[in-house]
ROMI-972059 format. One record per atom (N, C-alpha, C): x, y, z; residue in one letter; atom name; residue number from 0. Coordinates in nm, 2 decimals. Example, Ala and Ser with C-alpha at 12.3 -4.5 7.8 and 13.67 -1.06 7.14 Angstrom:
<rs>
R       px       py       pz   rest   atom    nr
R     1.32    -0.57     0.78      A      N     0
R     1.23    -0.45     0.78      A     CA     0
R     1.32    -0.33     0.78      A      C     0
R     1.28    -0.22     0.71      S      N     1
R     1.37    -0.11     0.71      S     CA     1
R     1.29     0.00     0.79      S      C     1
</rs>
This chain:
<rs>
R       px       py       pz   rest   atom    nr
R    15.47    -5.13    10.95      X      N     0
R    15.51    -5.21    10.83      X     CA     0
R    15.57    -5.11    10.73      X      C     0
R    15.68    -5.15    10.67      X      N     1
R    15.74    -5.07    10.57      X     CA     1
R    15.67    -5.08    10.43      X      C     1
R    15.67    -4.97    10.36      X      N     2
R    15.61    -4.98    10.23      X     CA     2
R    15.68    -5.07    10.13      X      C     2
R    15.61    -5.14    10.05      X      N     3
R    15.67    -5.22     9.95      X     CA     3
R    15.69    -5.13     9.82      X      C     3
R    15.81    -5.13     9.78      X      N     4
R    15.85    -5.04     9.67      X     CA     4
R    15.88    -5.12     9.54      X      C     4
R    15.84    -5.08     9.43      X      N     5
R    15.88    -5.14     9.30      X     CA     5
R    15.97    -5.05     9.22      X      C     5
R    16.04    -5.11     9.13      X      N     6
R    16.14    -5.03     9.05      X     CA     6
R    16.07    -4.92     8.98      X      C     6
R    15.95    -4.94     8.92      X      N     7
R    15.88    -4.84     8.85      X     CA     7
R    15.85    -4.72     8.94      X      C     7
R    15.81    -4.74     9.06      X      N     8
R    15.78    -4.63     9.16      X     CA     8
R    15.91    -4.55     9.19      X      C     8
R    16.02    -4.62     9.20      X      N     9
R    16.15    -4.56     9.23      X     CA     9
R    16.19    -4.47     9.11      X      C     9
R    16.17    -4.52     8.99      X      N    10
R    16.21    -4.45     8.87      X     CA    10
R    16.12    -4.33     8.85      X      C    10
R    15.99    -4.34     8.87      X      N    11
R    15.90    -4.23     8.86      X     CA    11
R    15.93    -4.12     8.96      X      C    11
R    15.96    -4.15     9.08      X      N    12
R    15.99    -4.05     9.18      X     CA    12
R    16.13    -3.99     9.15      X      C    12
R    16.22    -4.07     9.10      X      N    13
R    16.35    -4.02     9.07      X     CA    13
R    16.34    -3.92     8.96      X      C    13
R    16.26    -3.94     8.86      X      N    14
R    16.24    -3.85     8.75      X     CA    14
R    16.19    -3.72     8.80      X      C    14
R    16.10    -3.72     8.89      X      N    15
R    16.05    -3.59     8.95      X     CA    15
R    16.16    -3.52     9.02      X      C    15
R    16.24    -3.59     9.10      X      N    16
R    16.35    -3.52     9.18      X     CA    16
R    16.45    -3.47     9.08      X      C    16
R    16.49    -3.55     8.98      X      N    17
R    16.59    -3.50     8.88      X     CA    17
R    16.54    -3.38     8.81      X      C    17
R    16.41    -3.38     8.77      X      N    18
R    16.36    -3.26     8.70      X     CA    18
R    16.37    -3.14     8.79      X      C    18
R    16.34    -3.16     8.92      X      N    19
R    16.34    -3.04     9.01      X     CA    19
R    16.48    -3.00     9.05      X      C    19
R    16.57    -3.09     9.07      X      N    20
R    16.71    -3.06     9.12      X     CA    20
R    16.82    -3.07     9.02      X      C    20
R    16.80    -3.15     8.92      X      N    21
R    16.91    -3.19     8.83      X     CA    21
R    16.97    -3.32     8.87      X      C    21
R    17.03    -3.39     8.78      X      N    22
R    17.08    -3.52     8.81      X     CA    22
R    17.19    -3.51     8.91      X      C    22
R    17.28    -3.42     8.89      X      N    23
R    17.40    -3.41     8.98      X     CA    23
R    17.36    -3.38     9.13      X      C    23
R    17.25    -3.31     9.15      X      N    24
R    17.21    -3.26     9.28      X     CA    24
R    17.12    -3.36     9.35      X      C    24
R    17.06    -3.46     9.28      X      N    25
R    16.97    -3.56     9.34      X     CA    25
R    17.06    -3.67     9.40      X      C    25
R    17.04    -3.70     9.53      X      N    26
R    17.11    -3.81     9.59      X     CA    26
R    17.02    -3.93     9.61      X      C    26
R    17.07    -4.04     9.63      X      N    27
R    17.00    -4.16     9.66      X     CA    27
R    16.93    -4.15     9.80      X      C    27
R    16.99    -4.08     9.88      X      N    28
R    16.94    -4.05    10.02      X     CA    28
R    16.81    -3.96    10.00      X      C    28
R    16.82    -3.86     9.92      X      N    29
R    16.70    -3.77     9.89      X     CA    29
R    16.59    -3.86     9.83      X      C    29
R    16.62    -3.94     9.74      X      N    30
R    16.52    -4.03     9.68      X     CA    30
R    16.46    -4.12     9.78      X      C    30
R    16.54    -4.18     9.86      X      N    31
R    16.49    -4.27     9.97      X     CA    31
R    16.39    -4.20    10.06      X      C    31
R    16.44    -4.08    10.10      X      N    32
R    16.35    -4.00    10.19      X     CA    32
R    16.22    -3.97    10.13      X      C    32
R    16.22    -3.93    10.01      X      N    33
R    16.09    -3.90     9.93      X     CA    33
R    16.00    -4.02     9.92      X      C    33
R    16.07    -4.14     9.91      X      N    34
R    15.99    -4.27     9.90      X     CA    34
R    15.95    -4.32    10.04      X      C    34
R    16.01    -4.27    10.15      X      N    35
R    15.98    -4.31    10.28      X     CA    35
R    16.04    -4.45    10.31      X      C    35
R    16.16    -4.47    10.25      X      N    36
R    16.24    -4.59    10.28      X     CA    36
R    16.38    -4.56    10.31      X      C    36
R    16.46    -4.66    10.35      X      N    37
R    16.60    -4.64    10.37      X     CA    37
R    16.67    -4.64    10.24      X      C    37
R    16.78    -4.57    10.23      X      N    38
R    16.86    -4.56    10.10      X     CA    38
R    16.90    -4.70    10.06      X      C    38
R    16.94    -4.78    10.15      X      N    39
R    16.99    -4.92    10.12      X     CA    39
R    16.88    -5.00    10.05      X      C    39
R    16.76    -4.97    10.08      X      N    40
R    16.65    -5.05    10.02      X     CA    40
R    16.64    -5.02     9.87      X      C    40
R    16.68    -4.91     9.82      X      N    41
R    16.67    -4.87     9.68      X     CA    41
R    16.76    -4.97     9.60      X      C    41
R    16.87    -5.01     9.66      X      N    42
R    16.96    -5.09     9.59      X     CA    42
R    16.92    -5.24     9.57      X      C    42
R    16.80    -5.27     9.63      X      N    43
R    16.74    -5.40     9.60      X     CA    43
R    16.67    -5.40     9.46      X      C    43
R    16.65    -5.28     9.41      X      N    44
R    16.58    -5.26     9.28      X     CA    44
R    16.67    -5.20     9.17      X      C    44
R    16.76    -5.12     9.21      X      N    45
R    16.85    -5.06     9.11      X     CA    45
R    17.00    -5.06     9.16      X      C    45
R    17.09    -5.06     9.07      X      N    46
R    17.23    -5.07     9.11      X     CA    46
R    17.29    -4.94     9.14      X      C    46
R    17.24    -4.83     9.08      X      N    47
R    17.30    -4.70     9.10      X     CA    47
R    17.21    -4.59     9.05      X      C    47
R    17.25    -4.47     9.09      X      N    48
R    17.18    -4.35     9.04      X     CA    48
R    17.19    -4.34     8.89      X      C    48
R    17.30    -4.38     8.83      X      N    49
R    17.32    -4.38     8.69      X     CA    49
R    17.22    -4.48     8.62      X      C    49
R    17.20    -4.60     8.68      X      N    50
R    17.10    -4.69     8.62      X     CA    50
R    16.96    -4.63     8.62      X      C    50
R    16.93    -4.56     8.73      X      N    51
R    16.80    -4.49     8.73      X     CA    51
R    16.79    -4.40     8.61      X      C    51
R    16.89    -4.32     8.59      X      N    52
R    16.89    -4.22     8.48      X     CA    52
R    16.87    -4.29     8.35      X      C    52
R    16.95    -4.40     8.33      X      N    53
R    16.94    -4.48     8.21      X     CA    53
R    16.80    -4.54     8.19      X      C    53
R    16.74    -4.59     8.30      X      N    54
R    16.60    -4.64     8.28      X     CA    54
R    16.50    -4.53     8.24      X      C    54
R    16.51    -4.42     8.29      X      N    55
R    16.42    -4.31     8.26      X     CA    55
R    16.44    -4.27     8.11      X      C    55
R    16.56    -4.24     8.07      X      N    56
R    16.59    -4.19     7.94      X     CA    56
R    16.58    -4.29     7.83      X      C    56
R    16.64    -4.41     7.85      X      N    57
R    16.64    -4.51     7.75      X     CA    57
R    16.50    -4.57     7.72      X      C    57
R    16.42    -4.58     7.82      X      N    58
R    16.28    -4.63     7.80      X     CA    58
R    16.20    -4.53     7.71      X      C    58
R    16.22    -4.40     7.74      X      N    59
R    16.15    -4.30     7.67      X     CA    59
R    16.20    -4.29     7.53      X      C    59
R    16.33    -4.29     7.51      X      N    60
R    16.39    -4.29     7.38      X     CA    60
R    16.35    -4.41     7.29      X      C    60
R    16.34    -4.52     7.35      X      N    61
R    16.29    -4.64     7.28      X     CA    61
R    16.14    -4.63     7.24      X      C    61
R    16.06    -4.57     7.33      X      N    62
R    15.92    -4.54     7.29      X     CA    62
R    15.91    -4.45     7.17      X      C    62
R    15.99    -4.34     7.17      X      N    63
R    15.99    -4.25     7.06      X     CA    63
R    16.03    -4.33     6.93      X      C    63
R    16.13    -4.41     6.94      X      N    64
R    16.18    -4.48     6.82      X     CA    64
R    16.07    -4.58     6.77      X      C    64
R    16.01    -4.65     6.86      X      N    65
R    15.91    -4.75     6.83      X     CA    65
R    15.79    -4.68     6.76      X      C    65
R    15.75    -4.57     6.81      X      N    66
R    15.64    -4.50     6.75      X     CA    66
R    15.67    -4.45     6.61      X      C    66
R    15.79    -4.39     6.59      X      N    67
R    15.82    -4.34     6.45      X     CA    67
R    15.84    -4.45     6.35      X      C    67
R    15.90    -4.56     6.40      X      N    68
R    15.92    -4.68     6.32      X     CA    68
R    15.79    -4.75     6.28      X      C    68
R    15.69    -4.74     6.36      X      N    69
R    15.56    -4.81     6.33      X     CA    69
R    15.47    -4.73     6.24      X      C    69
R    15.51    -4.61     6.21      X      N    70
R    15.42    -4.53     6.12      X     CA    70
R    15.41    -4.60     5.98      X      C    70
R    15.29    -4.60     5.92      X      N    71
R    15.27    -4.65     5.79      X     CA    71
R    15.35    -4.57     5.69      X      C    71
R    15.44    -4.64     5.62      X      N    72
R    15.53    -4.57     5.52      X     CA    72
R    15.45    -4.51     5.40      X      C    72
R    15.33    -4.57     5.37      X      N    73
R    15.25    -4.53     5.26      X     CA    73
R    15.15    -4.42     5.30      X      C    73
R    15.15    -4.38     5.42      X      N    74
R    15.06    -4.27     5.47      X     CA    74
R    15.11    -4.14     5.42      X      C    74
R    15.03    -4.04     5.40      X      N    75
R    15.07    -3.91     5.37      X     CA    75
R    15.16    -3.85     5.48      X      C    75
R    15.25    -3.77     5.44      X      N    76
R    15.34    -3.71     5.54      X     CA    76
R    15.27    -3.63     5.64      X      C    76
R    15.16    -3.56     5.60      X      N    77
R    15.08    -3.48     5.70      X     CA    77
R    15.02    -3.57     5.80      X      C    77
R    14.97    -3.69     5.77      X      N    78
R    14.91    -3.78     5.86      X     CA    78
R    15.02    -3.83     5.96      X      C    78
R    15.14    -3.87     5.90      X      N    79
R    15.25    -3.91     5.99      X     CA    79
R    15.29    -3.80     6.09      X      C    79
R    15.30    -3.68     6.04      X      N    80
R    15.34    -3.57     6.12      X     CA    80
R    15.24    -3.55     6.23      X      C    80
R    15.11    -3.56     6.20      X      N    81
R    15.01    -3.54     6.30      X     CA    81
R    15.02    -3.65     6.41      X      C    81
R    15.05    -3.77     6.37      X      N    82
R    15.07    -3.88     6.47      X     CA    82
R    15.19    -3.85     6.56      X      C    82
R    15.30    -3.80     6.50      X      N    83
R    15.42    -3.77     6.58      X     CA    83
R    15.39    -3.66     6.68      X      C    83
R    15.32    -3.56     6.63      X      N    84
R    15.29    -3.44     6.72      X     CA    84
R    15.20    -3.49     6.84      X      C    84
R    15.10    -3.57     6.80      X      N    85
R    15.01    -3.63     6.91      X     CA    85
R    15.09    -3.71     7.01      X      C    85
R    15.18    -3.79     6.96      X      N    86
R    15.26    -3.88     7.05      X     CA    86
R    15.34    -3.79     7.14      X      C    86
R    15.41    -3.69     7.09      X      N    87
R    15.49    -3.60     7.18      X     CA    87
R    15.40    -3.54     7.28      X      C    87
R    15.28    -3.49     7.24      X      N    88
R    15.19    -3.43     7.34      X     CA    88
R    15.14    -3.53     7.44      X      C    88
R    15.11    -3.64     7.40      X      N    89
R    15.06    -3.75     7.49      X     CA    89
R    15.17    -3.77     7.60      X      C    89
R    15.30    -3.79     7.56      X      N    90
R    15.40    -3.82     7.65      X     CA    90
R    15.43    -3.69     7.74      X      C    90
R    15.42    -3.57     7.68      X      N    91
R    15.45    -3.45     7.76      X     CA    91
R    15.35    -3.43     7.87      X      C    91
R    15.23    -3.47     7.84      X      N    92
R    15.12    -3.46     7.94      X     CA    92
R    15.13    -3.58     8.04      X      C    92
R    15.15    -3.70     7.99      X      N    93
R    15.15    -3.82     8.08      X     CA    93
R    15.28    -3.83     8.16      X      C    93
R    15.39    -3.79     8.11      X      N    94
R    15.52    -3.81     8.18      X     CA    94
R    15.61    -3.69     8.16      X      C    94
R    15.57    -3.57     8.21      X      N    95
R    15.65    -3.45     8.19      X     CA    95
R    15.78    -3.46     8.26      X      C    95
R    15.79    -3.53     8.38      X      N    96
R    15.92    -3.54     8.45      X     CA    96
R    16.02    -3.62     8.37      X      C    96
R    15.98    -3.73     8.31      X      N    97
R    16.07    -3.81     8.23      X     CA    97
R    16.11    -3.74     8.10      X      C    97
R    16.02    -3.66     8.04      X      N    98
R    16.05    -3.58     7.92      X     CA    98
R    16.16    -3.48     7.96      X      C    98
R    16.14    -3.41     8.07      X      N    99
R    16.24    -3.31     8.12      X     CA    99
R    16.38    -3.38     8.14      X      C    99
R    16.38    -3.49     8.20      X      N   100
R    16.51    -3.56     8.23      X     CA   100
R    16.57    -3.60     8.09      X      C   100
R    16.49    -3.65     8.00      X      N   101
R    16.54    -3.69     7.87      X     CA   101
R    16.61    -3.57     7.80      X      C   101
R    16.54    -3.45     7.81      X      N   102
R    16.59    -3.33     7.74      X     CA   102
R    16.71    -3.27     7.81      X      C   102
R    16.71    -3.28     7.94      X      N   103
R    16.81    -3.20     8.01      X     CA   103
R    16.93    -3.28     8.07      X      C   103
R    16.91    -3.41     8.10      X      N   104
R    17.01    -3.48     8.17      X     CA   104
R    17.07    -3.60     8.10      X      C   104
R    17.04    -3.61     7.97      X      N   105
R    17.10    -3.72     7.89      X     CA   105
R    17.25    -3.72     7.89      X      C   105
R    17.31    -3.60     7.90      X      N   106
R    17.45    -3.58     7.90      X     CA   106
R    17.52    -3.66     8.01      X      C   106
R    17.45    -3.69     8.12      X      N   107
R    17.50    -3.77     8.23      X     CA   107
R    17.50    -3.92     8.22      X      C   107
R    17.45    -3.97     8.11      X      N   108
R    17.45    -4.11     8.08      X     CA   108
R    17.59    -4.16     8.08      X      C   108
R    17.61    -4.29     8.12      X      N   109
R    17.74    -4.35     8.10      X     CA   109
R    17.77    -4.36     7.95      X      C   109
R    17.90    -4.39     7.92      X      N   110
R    17.95    -4.39     7.78      X     CA   110
R    17.87    -4.48     7.69      X      C   110
R    17.84    -4.60     7.73      X      N   111
R    17.77    -4.69     7.65      X     CA   111
R    17.63    -4.64     7.62      X      C   111
R    17.56    -4.61     7.73      X      N   112
R    17.42    -4.56     7.71      X     CA   112
R    17.41    -4.43     7.64      X      C   112
R    17.51    -4.34     7.66      X      N   113
R    17.52    -4.21     7.59      X     CA   113
R    17.53    -4.24     7.44      X      C   113
R    17.62    -4.33     7.40      X      N   114
R    17.63    -4.36     7.26      X     CA   114
R    17.50    -4.42     7.20      X      C   114
R    17.44    -4.51     7.27      X      N   115
R    17.31    -4.56     7.22      X     CA   115
R    17.20    -4.46     7.21      X      C   115
R    17.20    -4.37     7.32      X      N   116
R    17.10    -4.26     7.31      X     CA   116
R    17.12    -4.17     7.20      X      C   116
R    17.24    -4.13     7.17      X      N   117
R    17.27    -4.04     7.06      X     CA   117
R    17.24    -4.10     6.93      X      C   117
R    17.26    -4.23     6.92      X      N   118
R    17.23    -4.30     6.79      X     CA   118
R    17.08    -4.30     6.77      X      C   118
R    17.00    -4.33     6.88      X      N   119
R    16.85    -4.33     6.87      X     CA   119
R    16.80    -4.18     6.84      X      C   119
R    16.86    -4.09     6.90      X      N   120
R    16.82    -3.95     6.88      X     CA   120
R    16.84    -3.91     6.73      X      C   120
R    16.96    -3.94     6.68      X      N   121
R    16.99    -3.91     6.54      X     CA   121
R    16.90    -3.99     6.45      X      C   121
R    16.87    -4.11     6.48      X      N   122
R    16.79    -4.19     6.40      X     CA   122
R    16.64    -4.13     6.39      X      C   122
R    16.60    -4.09     6.51      X      N   123
R    16.46    -4.03     6.52      X     CA   123
R    16.46    -3.90     6.43      X      C   123
R    16.56    -3.82     6.45      X      N   124
R    16.56    -3.69     6.37      X     CA   124
R    16.57    -3.72     6.22      X      C   124
R    16.65    -3.82     6.19      X      N   125
R    16.66    -3.86     6.04      X     CA   125
R    16.52    -3.91     5.99      X      C   125
R    16.45    -3.99     6.07      X      N   126
R    16.32    -4.04     6.02      X     CA   126
R    16.23    -3.92     6.01      X      C   126
R    16.23    -3.83     6.10      X      N   127
R    16.14    -3.71     6.09      X     CA   127
R    16.18    -3.63     5.98      X      C   127
R    16.31    -3.61     5.95      X      N   128
R    16.35    -3.53     5.84      X     CA   128
R    16.30    -3.59     5.71      X      C   128
R    16.31    -3.72     5.70      X      N   129
R    16.26    -3.79     5.57      X     CA   129
R    16.11    -3.77     5.55      X      C   129
R    16.04    -3.77     5.66      X      N   130
R    15.89    -3.75     5.65      X     CA   130
R    15.87    -3.60     5.60      X      C   130
R    15.94    -3.51     5.65      X      N   131
R    15.93    -3.37     5.61      X     CA   131
R    15.97    -3.35     5.47      X      C   131
R    16.08    -3.41     5.43      X      N   132
R    16.13    -3.40     5.29      X     CA   132
R    16.04    -3.47     5.19      X      C   132
R    15.98    -3.58     5.23      X      N   133
R    15.88    -3.65     5.15      X     CA   133
R    15.76    -3.56     5.13      X      C   133
R    15.71    -3.50     5.24      X      N   134
R    15.60    -3.41     5.23      X     CA   134
R    15.62    -3.29     5.14      X      C   134
R    15.75    -3.24     5.14      X      N   135
R    15.78    -3.13     5.05      X     CA   135
R    15.79    -3.18     4.90      X      C   135
R    15.85    -3.29     4.88      X      N   136
R    15.86    -3.35     4.74      X     CA   136
R    15.72    -3.39     4.69      X      C   136
R    15.63    -3.43     4.77      X      N   137
R    15.50    -3.47     4.73      X     CA   137
R    15.41    -3.35     4.72      X      C   137
R    15.46    -3.23     4.75      X      N   138
R    15.39    -3.10     4.75      X     CA   138
R    15.27    -3.10     4.85      X      C   138
R    15.29    -3.18     4.95      X      N   139
R    15.19    -3.17     5.07      X     CA   139
R    15.23    -3.05     5.15      X      C   139
R    15.36    -3.02     5.16      X      N   140
R    15.41    -2.91     5.24      X     CA   140
R    15.47    -2.80     5.15      X      C   140
R    15.47    -2.68     5.20      X      N   141
R    15.53    -2.57     5.13      X     CA   141
R    15.68    -2.60     5.11      X      C   141
R    15.74    -2.55     5.01      X      N   142
R    15.89    -2.57     4.99      X     CA   142
R    15.98    -2.49     5.08      X      C   142
R    15.97    -2.52     5.21      X      N   143
R    16.05    -2.46     5.31      X     CA   143
R    16.17    -2.55     5.34      X      C   143
R    16.28    -2.50     5.37      X      N   144
R    16.40    -2.58     5.40      X     CA   144
R    16.37    -2.68     5.51      X      C   144
R    16.39    -2.81     5.49      X      N   145
R    16.35    -2.91     5.58      X     CA   145
R    16.42    -2.90     5.71      X      C   145
R    16.54    -2.85     5.72      X      N   146
R    16.61    -2.84     5.85      X     CA   146
R    16.54    -2.73     5.93      X      C   146
R    16.49    -2.63     5.87      X      N   147
R    16.42    -2.53     5.95      X     CA   147
R    16.29    -2.58     6.01      X      C   147
R    16.22    -2.66     5.93      X      N   148
R    16.10    -2.72     5.97      X     CA   148
R    16.13    -2.82     6.09      X      C   148
R    16.23    -2.90     6.07      X      N   149
R    16.27    -3.00     6.17      X     CA   149
R    16.31    -2.93     6.30      X      C   149
R    16.39    -2.83     6.29      X      N   150
R    16.43    -2.75     6.41      X     CA   150
R    16.31    -2.69     6.48      X      C   150
R    16.23    -2.63     6.41      X      N   151
R    16.11    -2.56     6.47      X     CA   151
R    16.02    -2.66     6.53      X      C   151
R    15.99    -2.77     6.47      X      N   152
R    15.90    -2.87     6.52      X     CA   152
R    15.96    -2.93     6.65      X      C   152
R    16.08    -2.98     6.64      X      N   153
R    16.14    -3.04     6.76      X     CA   153
R    16.16    -2.95     6.87      X      C   153
R    16.20    -2.82     6.84      X      N   154
R    16.21    -2.72     6.95      X     CA   154
R    16.08    -2.70     7.03      X      C   154
R    15.97    -2.70     6.95      X      N   155
R    15.84    -2.68     7.02      X     CA   155
R    15.80    -2.81     7.09      X      C   155
R    15.82    -2.92     7.03      X      N   156
R    15.78    -3.05     7.10      X     CA   156
R    15.86    -3.08     7.22      X      C   156
R    15.99    -3.05     7.21      X      N   157
R    16.08    -3.09     7.32      X     CA   157
R    16.05    -3.00     7.44      X      C   157
R    15.99    -2.88     7.42      X      N   158
R    15.97    -2.79     7.53      X     CA   158
R    15.82    -2.78     7.58      X      C   158
R    15.74    -2.86     7.52      X      N   159
R    15.60    -2.86     7.56      X     CA   159
R    15.58    -2.89     7.71      X      C   159
R    15.66    -2.98     7.76      X      N   160
R    15.64    -3.01     7.91      X     CA   160
R    15.65    -2.89     7.99      X      C   160
R    15.74    -2.79     7.96      X      N   161
R    15.75    -2.67     8.03      X     CA   161
R    15.63    -2.58     8.02      X      C   161
R    15.58    -2.57     7.90      X      N   162
R    15.47    -2.48     7.87      X     CA   162
R    15.34    -2.54     7.94      X      C   162
R    15.32    -2.67     7.93      X      N   163
R    15.21    -2.74     7.99      X     CA   163
R    15.21    -2.72     8.14      X      C   163
R    15.32    -2.73     8.20      X      N   164
R    15.33    -2.71     8.35      X     CA   164
R    15.29    -2.57     8.39      X      C   164
R    15.34    -2.47     8.31      X      N   165
R    15.31    -2.33     8.35      X     CA   165
R    15.16    -2.29     8.31      X      C   165
R    15.12    -2.34     8.20      X      N   166
R    14.99    -2.29     8.14      X     CA   166
R    14.87    -2.39     8.17      X      C   166
R    14.90    -2.52     8.14      X      N   167
R    14.79    -2.62     8.16      X     CA   167
R    14.66    -2.57     8.11      X      C   167
R    14.55    -2.62     8.16      X      N   168
R    14.42    -2.58     8.12      X     CA   168
R    14.37    -2.60     7.98      X      C   168
R    14.45    -2.64     7.89      X      N   169
R    14.41    -2.66     7.76      X     CA   169
R    14.40    -2.82     7.74      X      C   169
R    14.28    -2.86     7.70      X      N   170
R    14.26    -3.01     7.69      X     CA   170
R    14.36    -3.06     7.58      X      C   170
R    14.39    -3.19     7.60      X      N   171
R    14.49    -3.26     7.51      X     CA   171
R    14.45    -3.25     7.37      X      C   171
R    14.32    -3.28     7.33      X      N   172
R    14.28    -3.28     7.19      X     CA   172
R    14.30    -3.14     7.13      X      C   172
R    14.26    -3.04     7.20      X      N   173
R    14.28    -2.90     7.15      X     CA   173
R    14.43    -2.87     7.12      X      C   173
R    14.51    -2.92     7.22      X      N   174
R    14.65    -2.90     7.20      X     CA   174
R    14.71    -2.97     7.08      X      C   174
R    14.67    -3.10     7.06      X      N   175
R    14.71    -3.17     6.94      X     CA   175
R    14.66    -3.11     6.82      X      C   175
R    14.53    -3.07     6.81      X      N   176
R    14.47    -3.01     6.69      X     CA   176
R    14.54    -2.88     6.66      X      C   176
R    14.56    -2.79     6.76      X      N   177
R    14.61    -2.66     6.73      X     CA   177
R    14.76    -2.66     6.70      X      C   177
R    14.84    -2.74     6.77      X      N   178
R    14.98    -2.75     6.74      X     CA   178
R    15.00    -2.81     6.60      X      C   178
R    14.92    -2.91     6.56      X      N   179
R    14.93    -2.97     6.43      X     CA   179
R    14.89    -2.86     6.32      X      C   179
R    14.78    -2.79     6.35      X      N   180
R    14.73    -2.69     6.26      X     CA   180
R    14.84    -2.58     6.23      X      C   180
R    14.91    -2.54     6.34      X      N   181
R    15.01    -2.44     6.32      X     CA   181
R    15.13    -2.49     6.24      X      C   181
R    15.17    -2.61     6.26      X      N   182
R    15.28    -2.67     6.19      X     CA   182
R    15.24    -2.71     6.04      X      C   182
R    15.13    -2.75     6.02      X      N   183
R    15.09    -2.80     5.89      X     CA   183
R    15.04    -2.68     5.80      X      C   183
R    14.97    -2.58     5.86      X      N   184
R    14.91    -2.47     5.79      X     CA   184
R    14.97    -2.34     5.81      X      C   184
R    15.05    -2.32     5.92      X      N   185
R    15.10    -2.19     5.95      X     CA   185
R    14.99    -2.11     6.02      X      C   185
R    15.01    -1.98     6.05      X      N   186
R    14.91    -1.90     6.11      X     CA   186
R    14.86    -1.79     6.02      X      C   186
R    14.91    -1.78     5.90      X      N   187
R    14.85    -1.68     5.81      X     CA   187
R    14.72    -1.72     5.75      X      C   187
R    14.63    -1.63     5.74      X      N   188
R    14.51    -1.66     5.67      X     CA   188
R    14.54    -1.65     5.52      X      C   188
R    14.50    -1.75     5.44      X      N   189
R    14.52    -1.75     5.30      X     CA   189
R    14.44    -1.65     5.22      X      C   189
</rs>
């Protein structure tokens, strides 16, 4: 009896293969072999390799946008930032392959999806920038240039999946607490 495959299983396995090989190097035949099915069977669930890439990236990008848009606007900037850091860590631990694909393979999206992805990415960065600037204006954060804070924070969060894969061993709550502590308080003893 042949295994019954669902789109979610295909997408999850594809994310793993794309992370390992890169989008250009992963073939539908490779994916089918990994799933234990014929390549033609994949097309019962997805139209193309590009659609798989779109499903991986756009679903994750929408999750990031929904999370940042649902933050309480009247909360302190530090609370909002802690929630954002925790969300990134949650996703980096739960879906490291999808995070890697989002970070490294977005450039392969078709023109329409690429435009939508860039819009969401820019909107996310702008929302985060506003939280940082609000924290500086309200004197919750040190008067550091907001672009430097934004760059430092996003660089760390975008690459957590790499570090977690290599290092692991640190429980999620410690990771959330310590990354938040470093960003909100720095590492110098007052």
